[in-house]
N, C-alpha and C positions, 0 to 999 in steps of 0.2 A: 813956336812957343814965345819967341821974342815979341811977336805981334801982340800978345796978350800980357806982356810984362813979366814973363818967366824966363830967367836966364839959365839955360841948361848947357852953356858952352863948356863948362868944366866937368860935366858929368860924363862918366864912362859906363858902358854896359857892364853888368856884373853877371857872372854865372849863378844860376839858381841851384843851390846845393841841397842835398837831402836833409842835411842838418838845419838849414834855413827853413825848409818846409816843415820839418818836424817841430821846430820851436816857434813857429808862427802862430799867432792868435787866429788869424784868418788869411786866406790867400785869395786875392781878387784876380780872377781870370777875365781878361778883356776880350775873349772870343776865340782863343786858340783851342780848338777842339780837334786838332789834327792828331789822330791816334799814333802817328809815327814820331812826332817831335814835341808834343806838349806834356811837360812834366807834371802839370797840375792835374792831369787825369788820374794820377796814381796816389793822390792824397784825398782824405775824406772831407776836409774843412774848406772846400773851394766854393766861393761865391762867383758864379759866372755872369758877367755883365753882357756877354754876347755881342761885342762890337766887331765890326768888320776890321780885318787886318789892314793897316794903312800902307804896308810895304808895297812899293811899286805903283802906288796910286797917284793920280795927278794932285797937285797942291790943293785944288779946290775941294777934293774929296777928303784929303788929310785934314783940312781945316774943319770940315763938317764932322768928321769922327772926333777930332779934338774937342769941339764944342759939345758933342754928345756926352763925352766923358765928364765934362765940367758939371753937367746936370746931375750926375750920379754920385758926386763926392759927399 
């Protein structure tokens, strides 16, 4: 993200809670449709962007996925 001018060095992952999902206007799902671990499957107001999960991907693929997300904002 630093490559495109976004500093996320102080960001920490946050647990998605039921309360957060219930009070959200919309939930953007970026492609996690794993029925064992994706909490977004259990709420009705999900917008699915369908991106590939960047986890364990080579940096070139992560960059490609990052750039795809930018087109959807």
